[in-house]
N, C-alpha and C positions, 0 to 999 in steps of 0.2 A: 389185811388185806392185801389178798396177793399180787405177786410182784407180774405184770406182762411180759408175758413166754416173746412176745418178739423183742423186749426190749433186755430179754437176757439170753439171746440169741446174739443180737448185735453187738452186746459186751465181749460175748464168746468169740465173735470173729473178729472183732479190734484188738484183741489179747491174740490172737493166732495169726494179727496182718503180717508183721516184720517177719515171723520166719516162712508164712507162702510168696511177701515177695521176693526172701533170701533166695527158696526154693527155686521160684519163674526166674528171677536173673540168674543164677547158674545154671539153668537149663538153656537160657536165651541171647544172655548176653547183653542186655538190654535191658537198661532201666525204664524207657519207655513201655515197650514192648510187657516188661513182670508188673510193671502199674495195670497197666492196661488187661493183662489176665486177673491179678487178680479181681479188681473190679466187677470182672465178668463173673469171675466165683460169687463175690456178693449177691449179683443180682439173679442165680440161677440160685442160692439158698433163699433170697426171697420167696423166691418161686414156688419151693420145694414145699413138700407137707415135713416138715421140721419133728412133728412126733417119730416118723417111721425112720428119720437117722437117729443109730444107735451109737456112731461114736463122729461126732462132729469134725474135731480134726483131722480125724483121718478119710471121712468124707472130703471135706475141704482140700484135700493134700492129694486126693484122686482128683479133683474135679479141676485143680489146678494142672496139675502134671494133664491130664489130659489136654486140655488146651492148650499147653506148650508144644506140648505132641500134632497137632494140629498145624500149630503158627507154622511148626518145624518146618513140617512135611508141604504149609505154601510156601516156604522161601524154597524146596530143591524144584518146586514145579518153578518161584518165580527169583530165578538167582540176584537179579539187582536188586528184589528189597531184603537180602541177606546178610549186607553188610552197611545199610541203611547209620543204623546206631552204635557201629562198631567203633569211629573213631568221633560221637558226636563229643566226647570231652576231650579234647586234645590237649593231652601232657608232654612238652616238648621242651626237653630241656638241651644246655651244649653234652657232648658227650665226654662225663665224667661223672661224678654223684652226686644222686639229686640231695638237692637243699630238704631240711625235715619237713617244712609244705610242700614241697614234689613228693616227699613220701608220701606222705596221708593222700593229697591227689593222688595218685597210683592205687593205694593199697582201696582205695574208694570203688576201685573196679575190678571187676573181671581182668586180670593180665593177659595181655592178646596173644601171647605165648600158649597159653591155655584156652586160648579160641580157636588156635591153629590147631593143635592137637587136637580140641571135643568137634570140630567141624570135619576132622576125618571119620568120623563115627559118619551111623544112620541114624537118625530121630529114637529109633529102637532103641539104639545099643546109646545114645548119650543119654535119654530118659534114664534105663536102668544104670546106667553110670554113674551119674548126678545122686539122683535119689535113693541109691543102696548105700553107695561108698560115702557121700557126703552129708546125705540126711539119715540114714538108720532106717528105710522104710523098709517093709519086709517084700522080699519076692512074691508073696502070697499079692499082695495089693499091687505091687508093680505090675505084675501079670491081668492086673483088672485093667489096666491102665492101658497096656498092651494088648491085650486081649489074646492074651496067652499062660500057658500054666506056669507054677511057680517052679516048675524044673527047668524049661524052654527057656524063662526069665530070667535063672541063673545062669543060664548055656550065652542068652544075647550079652550080660554082663560081664561074664567070664570073657567074652571076643574082643566086648570095650576096652575092657583092661591087659589083655593083648595087644589092641592095638596101641594103646597109649606106653604103653613100655617097651614097645619095637621101634621098627625107622621110624614112624611118624612124628614120635618122640624131637624136640627141638635140643641139637646137642653140638657140639664146639666152644671153641671158649670165642668170647668177642673178639677177639686179634683175627681168629678163622676165617668168624661170619663176614671182618669188614675188608677178608680178604677176597672173599665172594664177591660181594660187593660190587669191589673193585676190577677182579673181573670182570662180572656184569656190564661196569660205569665202561671200562675201555673197551668191550666189545659191541656196545651201544653208541659209541661215538664213531669208532671204526669202520662200523656197517658189517661188521663181522656175523653173519646169520646163524652160522654154525657154531661157534662161538659163542653164542647167547643158550646157542640152544645145549651148548655143556652145562652151563651155572644154573637154567631151570628146570625145576620140576617137572614132568610132565603134565601133572597136571594142577600145572600153577596157576594162581587166578591174580589177576589185576583189578584193581579198585578203584576208578578217577571220581574223583568228589567235586564236580563241577557247581558253577552257579546254579545251573540249569536242573539238577540232583546227581547222580549214583549212577556212573558207566560201570559196567562190569562186563571184562573178559576173561574168558575161561578156557587154559589152556597154552602149552610154551609156545607151538607154531603160531596161533595166534598172534600172542603176545611179545613173541620177538619180530615178527615181522610190521607190528605199529612202535617200535623200538627206538625209533628216532623220537621219538617226545620225551625220550629221557636227557634227549643234548640241548634241550632250552636254552635259547639266550642267557644266561647270567652274569650275573659281576662278579657277585659273591657267593661263595657254598662251602658251608661249616656242616661238618658232621655234627649231629643230633641225635637222641635216644627220644622215640616216638613213641608215647604208650609204652615203655621201655623196651622198645624195638631201637634196633639201628636203623641209623635214614639219613638224610642228609633235609637242610633247609635252605632255600636260595634267593639272593635279592636282585630286583635290578638295579640298574647305573643309577638312579634314584632314591633308592633304600628303601622302597614297598615291597614289602614281600612276593614274591614269585611261584614261590612252590616249596611243599614241607614231602618229601618220601619217608615212607618206612619199608624194611624190607623183615618179612619172615623165614627167616634163615633153616634148614636142617639139613645137618651135616655138610658136607659141600654142595648140595642146591639149597636155589631159593623160592618156597614153596607159594611166598606172596607178598603181593605188591601195593601199597595203599598209596595213591596221591590224590593230596588237595592242592588244590589249583582255586578254590571257592575264594574270593578277597574276602568275602566277611568274618571266615571263620580261619583266615590267614592273619588279619589284622589283628584279632582277639587273642592272637596266641602271646602276645605280647613282645616277643623277642626280635632288639634291635638290629642292622645288620653291623656288621665287626667291622672297625674302622679300619 
């Protein structure tokens, strides 16, 4: 009795699922999106003439890469969708050494600092860098995803590497980052528009996570113009780490959480700000107001 070919393909796919999920997650930075991409790859495999596939693992990697690339390009066209899952799993700790449990939670996600760096790349650069440098996919295979020659793909990955190693890499100590954040807070409280521009990266991205969805503002001028939101009426404010980024958490006078703010700092400029004001997400964090 011969084995059912479809069951053999399903078995091979299940054996590849974790790797495919890891590839999609590293490219996209979202567990939910990675799951969707892997599921779509399976649906495409079912519809494919499987006898025509010489290398199933390579075929699946190519499909996952193309789907991830398409999703990255869609995010560029619709910026508000790019950050929906970035802080889906908030890990907020007092500013200091995380507990072992908190370390596990942080290790289970792509570090937000890494996301800041990867987000500086074009979709093609991001796919080339992740697939080649993290998963050892050949430039020829990546070129099939990007629609480029192997040599052109190698140049794309090299360009991405230079960006990651250059000025876009997060730099500076924790103390220096806190000084930049304090300068931003002082300028916001004082209505110092020019002071805000001095500490904001020209391409800063502000994301506000509200009960109604995610709102994104791009550019230093627009972010500075709306900076009064950072001087909300909080009774208590403490320094925290938000998914391993420096930030603040604040509470109202009745002890209910008001907001969480995380800052992505590059050198002496703030490159990303993420504010969570969704009450459900704030309550789920589980941190009580300080005495």
